[in-house]
Each structure stands twice: as structure tokens, then as C-alpha cells.
N, C-alpha and C positions, 0 to 999 in steps of 0.2 A: 504494500500500500504506500503510495507516495506521501511524503510529508506535506501537510497543508501549510500554507504560508501563515506564519504567526504574526499577528498584528497587535500593536499595543492597544489596550482598552481606551475608549474615549474618556472614561471617568476613572480617576485614580481610586484605588481601593483604600486609601489612607482615611481612617475614620475621623481624624482630626483636621483634615484638609478644609480650608475655608473656601467655599464655593457659593455663588449666588443662586437664588431660586429656592424652590421647595424641595429640599433634599433631607435625608436623615441626618446629614452632618449639620444642616442649619438648625435642626432641633437640638442637637448636642450643644451648639454654641449658644442658642437661645436659653437653654437650661443653665449653662455656666454663667451667663451674664445675669440671669435672674437670681442665682445664688449669691453672686457678688453684690447685687443691689440689695437683697434682703439682709445680708450680713452687714452691709454698710449702714442700713437703717437701724439695725439693732445696736451697732457700735455708737452711732450718733446719739441714740437715746441713752445709752449707758454713760457716755462721757459728758453729755450736756445736761442730763437730768430733766430734759423736756421730751415730750413726744415729738414725732417727726413733723406733724402738721403745726404744732406750736413753735417748733424751732424755726420753721420757714415763715412764720407769721400768717399762716392761712387760717388758723383758729384763734 
């Protein structure tokens, strides 16, 4: 059986690759940024002694 020509895949298989559009990798990055934002809000409340909305003057 002759060897088929091997071509590179159009999409890299790296799960941490940053690509635009609706991909599973975009969900990974979205989750990571959400975790960073949530942790930032918690640290802001711990160190300032005020809630997030009070700190920014919204309430």
C-alpha cells in the first residue's frame, strides 16, 4: 500500500493555543480569565475592607 501524503493539520492540537472564534480553547481561556477576575474581586474586598461595588462607588 503506498504511503499517503501526510499533511499538517489546519488546527494545532495544543490545548493552550490562543485562537479566535468559538473553539474549546476559547472556553479554556474564558474560564482562566474568569478565575483571575473572581480572585481579584475577593482580594480587593479582603484588602480594602469594602465590597466590590462600594469600592468603585457604585453603591
